[in-house]
Each structure stands twice: as C-alpha cells, then as structure tokens.
N, C-alpha and C positions, 0 to 999 in steps of 0.2 A: 301522756305523750302520744299514745297510739291514736286517740281521738283528734289531737291536733294535726297529726300527719294525714288522717283520713279527711278532715275538713279541708286541709290545704290541697290534697289531691282532687277533691270534689270541686273546689273553687277553680283550680287550674283547668279541670276538664270543662267546667261550665264556661269559663272565659274563652277557651279554645273554640267551643261550639258557637259562642256568640260571635267571635271573630270570623269564623267560617261562614256563618249565616250572613253577617254584614258584608263579607266579600262577595257572596253570591248575589245579594241584593244590589250592591254597587255595580257589579258586572252586568246584571240585568238592566239596571237603570242606564248604564252607558250604552248598551246595545240598543235600547229603546231610543235614546237621544240620537244616536248615529242613524238609526233607521228613518228619522225624520229629516235628515239633511238632504238637500238637493245639490246638484252640481254647482249652481250659482253661489250657494253658501260657501262652498269650498274655494271656488274661483275668487270670490270676494277677499278671502284671507290671502290667497296667493298673490293677487294683484296688490293688496295692501303691503305685502312684504317685498314687492318687486322681485318675485322669484324667477330664477332662470329655469326655463322649461323647453322641452321639445314637443311641438304640436304635430300630431299625425293628422294628415288631411287626405281627402279622396285622391285616388290615383297614385297611392304610395308616396305622396309628397310628405317630407318631414322637414320642419322648419325650427331652427333654434332661435329662441327669443328671450327677452326679458319682459315679463308681464307688467302692464302699466295701469290699465283701467278696465272696468266692467260696465257694460250698458245693459239695456233691457234684453237684447238678443244678440249681443256682440261682445267681443273681447279685443282690447287694443294692446299692442305689444311692440317693442323695439326689436327689429331683427338683430341677431347677435353678429359679432364680427365674422364668424365663420360662414355666414350666409351671404356676405358681400354687400350688404345694404347699409350697415351701420355707419359707414363713412359718410353717407349722404344724409345722416340724421333722419332717416325715414321712420315713419310710424305705420304699422299695418293694422288693419281692422279685419278681424276674423268673425264671420257669422257663427254663432254657437252651433247651429245644425251642421256646419261643415266639419266640426271637430270630431275626429274618430278616436282620439286618445291624447292624453297629456302625460308626458314624462317629466319627472323632477326628482330631486334627491329624497331619500327616505325621511329625513328630518322635516322637509317641507310637506311631504305627504301627511305625516302625523300632525304637524302644525295646522294643516288645513281642516282638521277635524275639530279644532278648538274655535267654535263659532260663537260669537256674542249674539244671541237671539234677541236681545233687547235693543240693540243698536238700530237707529233709523237709517236706512240706506240713503246715500246722497242722491240729489236730483239727477245726476248723471245716469244712475242706474235705471231711471225711467225713460231715458232717451232710446228710441228704437233705431234699428239700422236705417230705415227709411228716413227718419228725422235727420240723422247725421249725413246721409248721402244727399238729401235735399239742400243741406247747408253747404256742402262741398260744391254742388251745382250752382247755388246762388253766388258763391264767391269765385267761381270759375277756377277752382283749384285743379291743377293737373294731377292725374292719378295713373297708377299702374294697377292692372287687375289680373289676377290669376283665376282661371275658372276651374271648376271641378273636373272638366274634361282635359285640362292640360294646356289651354291657350294662355298666352302671356300678352296682354294688350296694354297699350298706352293711349291716353287721350284725356278728354274732359267730359265730365257728366253734364249732359244738357238738361236733363230733368230726371226725377225719380218719382215713381208712382208708389202704390201701396205694396207691390211685390216685385217690382222690376225697375230697371233704369235704362235710359238711352245714353249710349256712349258715342261721342264724336271722336273717331280714332285719328291720331296724328303721332308723329315721331316724338320720342322722349326728349324733353327739354325745350320743345317748341310751344308757343302760345296757340290757343285755339283761334285760328284765323281760317276763313273760308279757303284760302289758297293752300293751307297746310293740312286740311282734313282730307283723308284719303278713304274714308268709309264710315259707316254708322252701324251700330249693333244695338239690338234690344236684348238685355240680359236679365233673366229672372234672378231674384235674390238667391234662389235655391241653387243657381249655377255658380255662385261666387265662392271661391276658396279663400281669397283675401283681397282687400283693396288697400293699396299703399299710397300714402301722401307724404310730401315733405314734412319733416318733424315739427316745423314751426307753424304748420297750417291747421293743426287739429288738436283738440283736447288740451 
C-alpha cells in the first residue's frame, strides 16, 4: 500500500510538472504569435466584425464610428449617430498614418488578437488611398475633408497624384460648376484626417 501511494504521489507530481511546462510553452508560443501581429492584422478583424470604435486623430479630434473596410493604407467607417453624420449615410475614409489611437470594448480588443494568418486578404486591401481618391475624382463625387490642422473643407477632388490631391472647393450639397467653385487647394495625403463621401458612392 505504501508503494502504491508513493507511485501515485510521483505520478501526480510528474503530471503537475508536465502541465506547468506545457502552460509555459503555450504562453511563450502565444507571446511569439502576438509579437508578429501588425496593426493591419487587428484592424482586419475589427472591420470584419463591424466593430464600434472611437478613433483618435491629430488635433485632439475623436470620432465615434462603426468600422467597415480596410485598404492598403486606409480605413473606412460609418460615423456613428453621436457624430451627426450617420443620418446622411456618410462614409469616411481615414488614412492609417492619421490614426493616433483606436478605442473599442475589451471583448473586441481580445477578438482582434485572433488573426487567421492563412486567409488571403481581399483585393480591396491592396487598394491604396491614392487609388480610391482617383476614383472619387473620376466620378466627380462631392467630398468633405477634415485636415490634421483642423480645417473642414467641402468640394470635389479634381485629381489625385501619388501623395496629394487637388480640391475644388464649393459649398456642401452643390455640384462642381465653375460658378460654384470659390477656391482650390492642393492637399498632401499626410494632411488628411479623413475624407467623407455619401454612403452610396464608395466601397
């Protein structure tokens, strides 16, 4: 009986040590996996879940949104009702370099760590900001643009280059006609906090 108890104690001890070692290896494996994630990996999950989020932008701007789509260097989102733009079915395009922080609930934060590394990203994720802005220019879609310096501009994109756009400024709700244009601006992409379009005009 004493030998039986001894062997049972040894087996229990060995099992505990194996479990502890396995837990250490699992934790280290998880830390290594997370260390390989980039922001786009996590944004892909949040966009796929249409997560509600608060985006921190330059100039202490904070925008509540519902995340919709991810591009090569941009994020598309619906402004939430609290921001006053949802009633117009607007869609906003945020350059990724303009993001200073992303707030969402703890469950979504944890969910965003669960990335499927084997999934092939959709073609949309290869579209650059310039590509999308050139399409808006081609279709003469009216836009509202907020700059990182705090300007709030309305107009139509006349053309988009590799790192900048030309904006013909006119009042919101007006078509781009020579008589309605009251100025022109060249805006570097780096100066864009977001670009807003009517919701049925994009993506």
